[in-house]
C-alpha positions in Angstrom: 110.3 167.9 217.4 112.8 168.8 220.2 116.2 169.9 219.3 118.9 170.2 221.9 122.0 172.2 221.3 125.0 170.0 222.2 128.2 171.8 223.2 131.1 171.7 225.6 132.8 168.7 226.9 131.4 165.2 227.7 129.8 166.1 231.1 127.8 169.1 229.5 126.8 166.9 226.7 125.3 164.3 229.1 123.3 167.1 231.0 122.1 168.4 227.6 120.9 165.0 226.4 119.3 164.4 229.8 117.0 167.4 229.7 116.1 166.7 226.1 115.3 163.1 226.9 113.0 164.2 229.7 111.0 166.4 227.4 111.1 163.8 224.7 109.5 161.3 227.2 107.0 163.8 228.3 105.6 164.3 224.9 106.5 160.9 223.4 108.2 162.8 220.5 111.5 162.5 218.6 114.7 164.1 220.1 117.4 165.5 217.8 120.8 167.2 218.4 122.3 170.4 217.0 126.0 169.5 216.9 126.9 172.5 214.6 129.3 173.7 217.3 131.6 170.9 216.7 133.6 172.3 213.8 137.1 171.4 213.0 138.4 174.3 215.0 136.4 173.6 218.2 138.5 172.2 221.0 135.8 169.7 222.2 134.4 166.6 220.3 130.9 165.3 220.1 130.8 162.1 222.4 127.2 161.1 222.8 127.6 158.6 220.0 129.6 156.4 222.4 126.6 155.8 224.6 123.4 153.8 224.2 121.2 156.9 223.5 118.5 157.7 221.1 118.4 160.9 219.0 119.2 162.0 215.4 121.5 164.8 214.2 119.2 167.7 213.3 119.6 169.0 209.8 120.5 172.7 209.1 117.0 173.2 207.7 115.4 171.8 211.0 117.6 173.9 213.1 116.8 177.1 210.9 113.0 176.7 211.7 113.7 177.8 215.3 115.9 180.8 214.4 114.4 184.1 215.2 115.0 187.8 214.4 115.4 190.3 217.2 111.8 191.2 217.3 110.7 187.6 217.5 113.0 187.0 220.3 111.5 189.8 222.3 108.1 188.3 221.7 109.2 184.9 222.7 110.4 186.1 226.1 107.0 187.4 227.1 105.2 184.2 226.1 104.3 181.7 228.9 106.7 178.9 228.8 104.5 176.2 227.4 104.1 178.4 224.3 107.8 179.2 223.7 109.7 177.4 220.9 113.2 178.6 221.6 115.0 178.7 224.9 118.4 180.1 225.6 119.3 179.7 229.3 122.6 181.1 230.5 122.0 180.4 234.2 123.0 177.5 236.4 120.1 177.1 238.9 117.2 174.8 238.3 114.3 176.4 236.3 111.1 174.4 236.8 109.5 176.1 233.9 111.7 174.2 231.6 109.7 171.1 232.2 106.5 172.9 231.2 107.8 173.4 227.6 105.8 172.0 224.7 106.6 169.4 222.0 108.1 171.8 219.5 111.2 173.5 221.1 114.9 174.2 220.7 116.9 174.2 223.9 120.3 176.0 224.3 121.8 175.7 227.8 123.9 173.7 230.2 121.0 172.2 232.5 123.4 171.2 235.3 120.8 169.9 237.8 119.4 166.4 238.3 115.9 168.0 238.9 115.5 168.3 235.3 115.7 164.5 234.8 115.3 162.8 238.2 112.0 161.3 237.6 113.5 159.3 234.7 116.8 158.6 236.3 116.5 154.8 235.7 116.1 155.6 231.9 118.9 158.1 231.9 121.2 155.5 233.8 120.4 152.9 231.2 121.1 155.3 228.3 124.5 156.3 229.7 126.0 152.8 229.4 128.8 152.4 226.9 127.9 151.1 223.4 131.1 149.4 223.0 133.4 147.3 225.1 136.1 149.0 227.2 139.7 148.9 226.0 141.9 146.2 227.6 143.7 148.9 229.7 140.2 150.3 230.9 139.0 146.7 231.7 142.0 146.0 233.8 141.4 149.3 235.7 137.8 148.5 236.2 138.6 145.1 237.8 140.9 147.0 240.3 138.1 149.4 241.1 135.7 146.8 241.8 138.0 144.6 244.0 138.8 147.1 246.7 137.3 150.0 248.6 138.0 152.4 245.5 137.7 156.2 245.7 138.0 158.3 242.7 139.6 161.7 243.0 139.0 164.1 240.0 141.3 167.1 239.8 140.3 169.7 237.3 142.9 172.3 236.1 143.3 172.6 232.3 141.1 175.4 231.0 140.3 176.5 234.5 143.8 178.0 234.2 144.5 178.6 230.6 141.0 180.0 229.5 140.2 183.6 230.5 136.5 182.8 230.1 136.4 179.6 232.4 138.9 181.0 234.9 136.5 183.9 235.7 133.5 181.5 236.1 135.0 178.4 237.8 136.9 178.3 241.1 140.3 176.5 240.9 140.1 174.2 243.8 143.1 174.4 246.2 144.8 171.0 247.2 143.4 171.8 250.8 139.9 170.9 249.5 141.2 167.5 248.3 143.3 167.0 251.6 140.2 167.6 253.6 138.1 165.3 251.5 140.6 162.6 251.6 140.7 162.9 255.4 136.9 162.7 255.7 136.6 159.7 253.5 139.5 157.9 255.1 137.6 158.1 258.3 134.5 156.5 256.8 136.0 154.1 254.4 138.3 151.1 255.5 141.6 150.8 253.6 140.7 153.1 250.7 142.6 152.9 247.5 142.4 156.2 245.6 142.1 156.3 241.8 143.4 159.6 240.5 141.8 161.3 237.4 143.0 164.6 236.1 143.9 166.7 233.0 147.2 167.6 234.7 148.8 164.5 236.1 152.4 165.8 236.1 151.3 168.8 238.2 149.7 166.5 240.7 152.8 164.4 240.8 155.1 167.3 241.4 152.9 169.7 243.7 150.6 167.5 245.9 150.8 164.8 248.5 148.9 162.1 246.6 147.4 159.7 249.1 148.7 156.1 249.4 147.9 153.7 248.2 146.9 155.2 244.8 146.5 154.3 241.0 146.8 157.0 238.4 144.1 156.6 235.8 144.2 159.4 233.5 146.5 158.7 230.6 146.8 159.0 226.8 145.5 155.6 226.0 142.2 156.1 227.6 139.2 157.9 226.1 137.3 160.4 228.1 134.2 158.3 228.3 136.2 155.4 229.5 137.6 157.6 232.3 134.0 158.7 233.3 132.8 155.1 233.3 135.9 154.2 235.6 134.9 156.9 237.9 131.4 155.6 238.2 132.9 152.0 238.9 134.6 153.3 242.0 132.8 152.8 245.3 133.1 156.4 246.4 134.0 159.7 244.7 135.7 163.0 245.5 134.6 165.2 242.6 135.9 168.5 241.2 133.6 171.4 240.4 133.1 169.8 237.0 130.3 168.2 235.2 132.7 165.4 234.1 133.2 164.1 237.6 129.6 165.0 238.6 128.4 162.4 236.1 131.1 159.9 237.2 129.6 160.2 240.8 125.9 160.2 239.8 126.2 157.1 237.7 127.9 155.3 240.5 125.7 152.5 241.4 127.0 151.8 245.0 123.9 152.4 247.2 126.2 153.2 250.2 128.4 155.6 248.1 130.0 158.6 249.7 130.2 161.6 247.4 132.3 164.6 248.5 132.2 167.8 246.5 133.1 171.5 246.9 130.8 174.0 248.6 131.9 176.8 246.2 131.6 175.7 242.6 131.9 179.3 240.9 134.1 182.4 241.4 130.9 184.6 241.4 129.2 183.1 244.5 130.0 181.0 247.5 127.7 178.0 246.7 127.1 175.5 244.0 123.9 176.9 242.6 122.1 173.7 243.5 124.3 171.5 241.1 125.2 168.9 243.7 122.4 166.5 245.0 121.4 167.0 248.6 122.8 163.7 249.6 126.3 164.6 248.6 128.6 166.0 251.1 129.9 169.5 250.4 133.2 170.8 251.9 135.6 173.6 251.6 
């Protein structure tokens, strides 16, 4: 049995599912989810149930099978990867050893790299389709994205400002980054229409020169998974240093898509730790 710990927002949940699905496909074994993080007091919600995925919620007894005392944790770290049964990975770079794991393992991490599941990308894209129809508002917006040279712009602020934990890790992208991305994409794309996604629309309206023409997508009536789907419906994408807009861009099926992302993803280094695929354009 493979159990993936699911935590964080929608983008993180998709990465966690993807690496679990890759290992489940390799071993042809059942995939289960530890969603114990999502208590009433947690500020995020479990969202994988909105997609056409397989996997059951792991029971407390199944999760406890993988819990280890301090001595067992030390022993686990000196084993070769294919013999380990519990992996907690706090890094961001790609670890090829993860794909050597056996068929009985508990995974705890973020796994933000397409190399973990690139060889089953067709399966992942099929699984990350929505289970239910879009709301009428989202359907109307989708039609608009499909009938023009649509470019999504995702601006992440929120907990990158309010959370001391996240503000230490993630760089708050300046408007100059978005202005440069808009300039570059406007050279390549004829008559672009910009679709704005953000957790702080009022700040954007009051503090930035939003490119015209534009359509503000983010609003209270839309679910997060609908917004992600709408990003993927755009022909091109300008992403934030966020797993949410990463997936919006990655799931974009336009074969000629232009994806622009930030060179510096984190505050502790001047690169993206390999999170963005090589075909995406990285700018400051």
